[in-house]
C-alpha positions as CSV (number, residue, x, y, z in Angstrom):
1,M,11.3,-3.3,29.7
2,K,14.2,-4.0,32.0
3,Y,14.1,-3.8,35.8
4,E,17.0,-3.3,38.2
5,I,16.0,-4.0,41.8
6,H,18.2,-2.7,44.5
7,N,18.1,-2.4,48.3
8,D,17.1,1.3,48.0
9,R,15.7,1.7,44.5
10,I,14.1,0.0,41.4
11,V,15.2,1.7,38.1
12,M,13.0,0.8,34.8
13,R,15.0,0.8,31.5
14,D,13.8,0.4,28.0
15,E,15.6,-2.1,25.3
16,S,18.5,0.2,24.5
17,G,19.4,0.5,28.2
18,K,18.3,4.1,29.1
19,A,16.5,4.9,32.2
20,V,12.8,5.2,31.9
21,A,11.8,5.6,35.3
22,Q,12.7,4.8,39.0
23,I,11.4,4.8,42.7
24,Q,13.9,5.5,45.4
25,Y,13.0,4.1,48.9
26,P,16.2,4.1,51.1
27,E,16.0,2.9,54.8
28,V,15.3,5.3,57.5
29,G,14.8,3.4,60.4
30,K,15.4,-0.3,61.6
31,N,13.2,-2.1,59.2
32,V,11.6,1.0,57.7
33,N,11.9,2.3,54.0
34,E,10.8,5.6,52.8
35,I,9.4,6.0,49.2
36,A,11.4,9.4,48.9
37,H,11.3,9.7,45.1
38,I,9.6,8.6,41.9
39,Y,11.0,9.9,38.7
40,G,9.1,9.3,35.3
41,E,8.1,11.3,32.2
42,N,4.8,13.5,32.9
43,S,2.5,11.8,30.5
44,P,0.2,8.7,30.5
45,E,2.6,6.2,30.0
46,G,5.0,7.7,32.5
47,R,2.3,7.7,35.0
48,A,1.7,4.1,34.2
49,H,5.4,3.3,34.8
50,A,5.1,5.0,38.3
51,N,2.2,3.0,39.3
52,L,3.9,0.0,38.6
53,L,7.1,1.1,40.1
54,M,4.9,1.4,43.3
55,E,3.6,-1.6,43.1
56,M,7.0,-3.4,42.8
57,A,8.6,-1.4,45.6
58,V,5.3,-2.2,48.0
59,A,6.0,-6.0,46.9
60,E,9.6,-5.8,47.5
61,I,9.4,-4.1,50.8
62,R,6.6,-6.2,52.1
63,K,9.0,-9.4,51.1
64,N,11.5,-8.0,53.3
65,G,9.4,-7.9,56.0
66,H,9.9,-4.0,56.5
67,M,7.5,-1.3,56.9
68,L,7.5,1.7,54.7
69,I,6.8,5.6,54.9
70,P,5.0,7.6,52.1
71,G,7.7,10.5,51.6
72,C,6.3,12.1,48.6
73,A,3.1,13.3,47.1
74,F,2.7,10.5,44.4
75,A,3.2,7.9,47.0
76,T,0.6,9.3,49.6
77,H,-2.1,9.6,46.7
78,W,-1.4,6.1,45.7
79,F,-2.0,4.4,49.1
80,T,-5.3,6.5,49.3
81,K,-6.5,4.7,45.7
82,H,-5.0,1.3,47.0
83,P,-6.1,1.0,50.5
84,E,-5.5,-2.8,50.6
85,E,-1.7,-2.2,50.5
86,Q,-1.7,0.3,53.5
87,D,-0.9,-2.5,55.9
88,V,2.7,-2.1,55.0
89,V,2.6,1.8,55.9
90,T,3.6,3.5,59.0
91,S,4.7,7.1,59.9
92,W,7.3,9.1,61.1
93,D,5.9,9.2,64.8
94,A,5.6,5.5,65.1
95,L,8.9,5.2,63.6
96,K,10.0,7.8,66.4
97,E,8.5,5.7,69.3
98,M,9.9,2.7,67.9
99,E,13.7,3.8,67.8
100,Q,13.1,5.2,71.2
101,A,11.8,2.0,72.6
102,L,14.7,0.1,70.9
103,Y,17.6,2.5,71.5
104,G,17.0,5.5,73.8
105,E,15.8,4.9,77.2
106,Q,17.6,1.5,77.3
107,T,21.0,2.7,76.4
108,K,20.9,5.2,78.9
109,E,19.9,3.4,82.0
110,I,22.1,0.2,81.2
111,A,25.6,1.9,79.9
112,P,28.0,3.1,82.9
113,A,29.7,6.4,82.6
114,K,33.3,5.3,81.2
115,D,31.4,3.1,78.8
116,N,29.1,5.5,78.1
117,V,32.0,7.6,76.5
118,Q,32.8,4.6,74.6
119,V,29.4,4.3,73.3
120,V,29.2,7.8,72.4
121,G,32.1,7.5,70.4
122,S,30.9,4.4,69.0
123,E,27.5,6.0,68.4
124,N,29.5,8.9,66.6
125,A,31.7,6.7,64.4
126,D,28.2,4.9,63.6
127,R,26.5,8.2,62.8
128,A,29.8,9.3,60.7
129,G,29.6,5.8,58.7
130,K,25.5,6.4,58.2
131,D,26.4,10.0,57.1
132,R,29.0,8.7,54.9
133,K,26.8,6.1,53.4
134,Q,23.8,8.3,53.1
135,K,25.9,10.9,51.3
136,E,27.2,8.2,49.2
137,E,23.7,7.2,48.4
138,T,22.7,10.7,47.9
139,D,25.2,11.2,45.5
140,R,24.1,8.1,43.6
141,A,20.7,9.1,43.6
142,A,21.9,12.6,42.4
143,E,23.7,10.7,39.6
144,D,20.9,8.7,38.9
145,R,18.6,11.5,38.7
146,K,20.6,13.3,36.5
147,Q,21.0,10.4,34.3
148,F,17.1,9.8,34.2
149,E,16.7,13.3,33.3
150,E,19.4,13.2,30.4
151,D,17.5,9.9,29.4
152,V,14.0,12.0,29.4
153,R,15.4,14.5,27.4
154,S,16.8,12.1,24.9
155,A,13.3,10.6,24.9
156,K,11.7,13.9,24.2
157,E,14.1,14.8,21.6
158,R,13.5,11.1,20.0
159,K,9.9,11.8,20.0
160,K,10.3,15.5,18.3
161,A,12.5,13.6,15.7
162,E,9.9,11.1,15.4
163,K,7.0,13.9,14.9
164,E,9.2,15.7,12.5
165,A,9.6,12.5,10.5
166,R,6.2,11.6,10.6
167,R,5.4,15.6,9.3
168,Q,8.1,14.8,6.5
169,E,6.3,11.7,5.6
170,Q,2.9,13.2,5.4
171,L,4.2,16.0,3.4
172,R,5.8,13.5,0.9
173,L,2.6,11.2,0.6
174,Q,0.6,14.8,0.1
175,E,3.3,15.4,-2.7
176,E,2.9,12.1,-4.1
177,E,-1.1,12.3,-4.1
178,R,-0.5,15.5,-6.1
179,Q,1.9,14.1,-8.5
180,R,-0.9,11.2,-9.1
181,A,-3.6,13.8,-9.6
182,I,-1.6,15.4,-12.3
183,L,-0.6,12.3,-14.0
184,E,-4.6,11.4,-14.1
185,D,-5.5,14.7,-15.3
186,A,-2.8,14.0,-17.7
187,K,-4.3,11.1,-18.8
188,E,-7.4,12.4,-19.1
189,E,-6.3,14.9,-21.2
190,E,-4.4,12.5,-23.5
191,E,-7.7,10.6,-23.7
192,R,-9.4,13.9,-24.7
193,I,-6.8,14.6,-27.5
194,R,-6.8,11.1,-28.6
195,K,-10.7,11.5,-28.9
196,G,-10.0,14.8,-30.6
197,E,-7.6,13.2,-33.3
198,A,-10.2,10.6,-34.0
199,R,-12.7,13.8,-34.5
200,L,-9.7,15.2,-36.8
201,D,-9.4,12.2,-38.8
202,S,-13.2,12.3,-39.6
203,S,-14.6,13.3,-42.8
204,L,-15.1,16.6,-41.9
205,T,-11.3,17.0,-41.6
206,V,-11.0,15.7,-45.3
207,V,-13.5,18.3,-46.1
208,L,-11.4,21.1,-44.6
209,R,-8.3,20.1,-46.2
210,V,-10.2,20.2,-49.7
211,L,-11.2,23.7,-48.6
212,Q,-7.6,24.5,-47.5
213,V,-6.2,23.8,-51.0
214,I,-9.1,25.9,-52.7
215,S,-8.4,28.8,-50.4
216,M,-4.7,28.5,-51.8
217,I,-5.4,28.1,-55.2
218,C,-7.4,31.4,-54.9
219,M,-4.5,33.1,-53.5
220,A,-2.5,31.8,-56.3
221,A,-5.0,32.7,-58.9
222,V,-4.6,36.3,-57.4
223,V,-0.9,36.4,-57.9
224,V,-0.9,34.8,-61.3
225,L,-3.6,37.3,-62.7
226,Y,-1.4,40.1,-61.5
227,V,1.7,38.8,-63.0
228,S,0.0,38.1,-66.3
229,A,-1.3,41.5,-66.4
230,A,2.1,43.1,-65.4
231,I,3.9,40.9,-68.0
232,T,1.9,42.2,-70.8
233,Q,2.6,45.8,-69.7
234,K,6.3,44.9,-69.5
235,V,6.3,46.3,-65.8
236,Y,10.0,44.7,-65.8
237,I,11.2,47.4,-68.1
238,V,12.3,50.5,-65.7
239,E,12.9,54.0,-67.5
240,S,11.9,56.4,-64.9
241,F,11.1,56.7,-61.2
242,P,7.7,56.3,-61.4
243,Q,8.2,52.7,-63.2
244,L,10.9,51.9,-60.4
245,I,7.9,52.2,-57.8
246,C,5.3,50.2,-60.0
247,L,7.9,47.4,-60.0
248,G,8.7,47.4,-56.6
249,L,4.9,47.4,-55.9
250,S,4.7,44.5,-58.3
251,V,7.5,42.7,-56.6
252,F,5.7,43.2,-53.3
253,I,2.4,41.8,-54.6
254,V,4.1,38.6,-56.0
255,I,6.2,38.2,-52.4
256,F,3.2,38.9,-50.4
257,G,1.1,36.4,-52.3
258,I,3.5,33.5,-52.0
259,I,4.0,33.9,-48.4
260,Q,0.1,34.0,-48.0
261,I,0.0,30.8,-50.0
262,I,2.3,28.8,-47.8
263,W,0.9,30.4,-44.7
264,I,-2.7,29.2,-46.0
265,M,-1.5,25.5,-46.3
266,S,0.1,25.5,-43.2
267,R,-1.5,23.8,-40.1
268,K,-1.6,24.9,-36.6
269,R,-0.4,22.8,-33.6
270,M,-3.0,21.5,-31.0
271,R,-1.8,22.3,-27.1
272,D,-2.7,20.2,-23.9
273,A,-4.0,21.5,-20.9
274,F,-0.9,22.9,-19.6
275,G,-0.1,24.7,-22.9
276,D,2.3,22.3,-24.2
277,K,2.3,22.2,-27.9
278,L,1.5,18.5,-29.3
279,D,2.6,16.7,-32.6
280,T,-1.2,16.9,-33.8
281,R,-2.0,19.5,-36.2
282,Y,-5.4,20.8,-37.3
283,D,-6.7,23.7,-39.9
284,A,-6.8,26.8,-38.0
285,G,-8.4,28.6,-41.5
286,R,-5.2,30.6,-41.7
287,G,-5.3,33.3,-45.0
288,V,-7.9,35.9,-44.0
289,F,-5.6,38.4,-43.4
290,G,-4.0,37.9,-47.1
291,F,-7.5,37.9,-48.6
292,V,-8.3,41.2,-46.8
293,V,-5.0,43.1,-47.9
294,I,-5.8,42.2,-51.2
295,L,-9.4,43.6,-51.2
296,I,-8.1,46.9,-49.6
297,I,-5.6,47.0,-52.6
298,S,-8.1,46.4,-55.0
299,L,-10.5,49.0,-53.4
300,V,-7.6,51.4,-53.3
301,C,-6.6,50.9,-57.2
302,G,-10.4,50.6,-58.3
303,F,-11.7,53.7,-56.5
304,A,-9.6,55.8,-54.2
305,V,-7.1,56.5,-57.0
306,N,-9.7,58.3,-59.0
307,Y,-9.9,60.9,-56.1
308,V,-6.1,61.2,-55.9
309,P,-4.8,64.1,-57.8
310,K,-3.4,62.8,-61.0
311,E,0.0,64.8,-60.6
312,L,0.3,63.3,-57.1
313,V,-0.4,59.6,-58.3
314,E,2.0,60.0,-61.5
315,L,4.8,61.4,-59.2
316,I,4.8,58.5,-56.7
317,G,4.1,55.6,-59.5
318,I,0.7,54.4,-58.5
319,S,-0.7,55.4,-61.8
320,Q,0.8,52.5,-63.8
321,F,0.6,50.2,-60.9
322,S,-3.2,51.0,-60.8
323,E,-3.5,50.6,-64.7
324,I,-2.0,46.9,-64.5
325,Y,-4.2,46.0,-61.6
326,Q,-7.5,47.2,-63.2
327,M,-6.8,44.8,-66.1
328,R,-7.4,41.8,-63.6
329,I,-9.3,43.7,-61.0
330,M,-12.6,42.0,-61.1
331,P,-11.2,38.4,-61.4
332,I,-9.0,39.2,-58.2
333,V,-11.9,40.4,-56.3
334,Y,-13.7,37.5,-57.1
335,A,-10.9,35.2,-55.8
336,S,-10.2,37.2,-53.0
337,I,-13.9,37.0,-51.8
338,A,-14.0,33.3,-52.5
339,G,-10.9,32.5,-50.5
340,L,-11.8,34.8,-47.7
341,V,-15.1,33.1,-47.3
342,L,-13.6,29.7,-47.2
343,C,-10.8,30.8,-44.6
344,I,-13.5,32.0,-42.5
345,I,-15.3,28.6,-42.8
346,R,-12.3,26.6,-42.2
347,K,-11.6,28.8,-39.0
348,A,-15.0,28.2,-37.5
349,A,-15.0,24.5,-38.2
350,G,-11.2,24.3,-37.1
351,R,-12.2,25.6,-33.6
352,S,-15.2,23.1,-33.2
353,L,-13.0,20.3,-33.7
354,V,-10.6,20.8,-31.0
355,K,-12.9,21.8,-28.4
């Protein structure tokens, strides 16, 4: 802090030169000063500044051999808490008595009539000079007070900006903490996945891969069995609409079987805790739907067709398709049941691996 000590005031400034607090003690009589105003921020720090300025002002007034009058509530309260400093305190009544003794009666008794006019004129000039000086001091004090208020307002704005900066910094730290928590969770998830990959590389994974291949062979057997029967019946020769229907159903069975073979041999990608897909894959037991469809077709061709009117069966072309299908129906059923059971086993085992 920096201190500017004048004849009638002390100004406290910070390192940037802005006024932080000030005390005014103009001279109101001969060797008598009045502590008129103390400016400072209404805070513990501001009150500490005001106490320090009071001590400095009292010391300065005592050094000059003057007395003082506490003209504000803070000064009066300060002297009640510091009785050891009251030796420099006087009152307005004492000041009036002292001025009366020094100037009042003595001037009236000694000055002659002619000189009286001159004295009065001189006194008026002195009074005008004092009024002008007091006005200048008042204007200067008003300017200092205005500057002080601006400095206080700037200090408040600076504190508000610092508070907002602290709040932003706290939010930034909280965001960093949240990001660190996410990264830690991601690391834990990565570790879990790594352990899961280790489990996927176990002997059970090899067994599931073998079962997946056997399931694919079961579906391929269904396709081969039906195609062999269809070729013996020359289904590819189309001479009527029912034969065209039969050819279309045969092509459907073949295409459906090939798609299911590819689907059975595919593997599902693992996901992390956030739902993102990973490069690691595992056997999810795919192929259940395909074997169920084959069993339903077997049921329809083996049993349901017997209960459908013959004219309707021949009309829609199911009769020839059913006859071809029934030539290999039992091997197809056995292969479908075996493939379905293997798919269920693979699905259950695959889920246990990725938990």
